[in-house]
N, C-alpha and C positions, 0 to 999 in steps of 0.2 A: 504494500500500500504506500503510495507516495506520501511524503511528509505533509504536503499541503492538504491532503484528504484524510489523514490519520485521525484528526480530532473528531470528525463527524462519522468515522467508519464504525460500522457495527459488524463484527465478524459473523460469518455464516455458521449456523449450528446444524447438527444432524444427530439423530439418535445414536447412542453409544451404549450398547448392552452392558449391564453390570458385570456379567461373566467375562466379557471382553476387557473391561476395565481391570478386573482382577488379574486376568492373564497377562495383560500388559504391565501391570504393577510388578508382578512376580518376575517377569522377564527382564524388565529394566533393573530391578534390584539385583538379579543374578548377574547381569552384565556390569553394573556400575559400582556395586559395593566392593570394598576390599575384603579379602578373606578375613573372617572374624567380625565383619560389619553386620549390623542388625537392621532388620526391617520390622517396624511396628505399625499396625493399622487396626482400625475398628471394623468389625464385620457384623452388619445387622443380620439377625437370624432369629429363629425361635429358640425357646429355652432347651429344647431337646437336641440341639446340635452337640456333636461329640468331636474331640480332637481329630478323630479319624475322618470326619467329614470335611475338614479344612483343606482347600486346594493346596497342592504342593508343587514345587519346582525341584528338579533333580539336584540343583546346586545349593538349595536352601534346606535347612533343617528346622523343624518346628521345635521351639524351646518353651513356649508358653501359649496357652489358650484358655483364657479366663472370662467368664460371663459377668456382665453387669445387668442384673435383671431390671427390665423396664416396666413389665406388667406380668400378669399370670401366664401370658403366652410368649412375649417377645423379650429379647435381650440383645445387647450389643456385646460382641466378644472382642476382647483385646487379644490379638494374634501377634506373636513375636517369633521371628525366624532369624537364624544366623546363617551367613554364607560360610559353608564348610569347605568348599573347593572352588577352583577356578571354573568359569563358564566355558562351555564347549558347544560348538554348533550341533553336535550329536544330542545335546540335552534338549533341543527345542525343535524337533522335527514336527511336521504337520500332525503326525499321529500323537505325539506327546502333547502338543498344544490342544488337540481335540479332547484328549483325556482330562487335561487340566480344566478345560472349559466345561466339560460335563460335571466335573467335581465342583467347579465354581457355581454352576447352576443350582446344585443341590440345596445350599443354605437359603437361596432366594425362592425356591419353589414353594416352600411351606409359607413364606410371607404372603404369597399371592392367594392363598386359600382363605 
């Protein structure tokens, strides 16, 4: 956007599925964090989420998954992961991304009910 138009510019927006956001977050963290670096984020889900339900990236290890109960049905989960090894292109094949995306959809599926 040219400087003279920037002040009035409104960026275009388009839908960005939550599972895709989570996949991208994990991939960027796996690429950019130093080994031993941590990623912490809040994951909205239902109270019955388990640590096994949290989407994973092959280069990141889950170290904490704790709920903050918001109601009898909903919670936000503090998820903390640590980068355990260097990123590799083999870690993020289309098949791996599809598996992570399916896992990322799980916490949100119950929210839609």
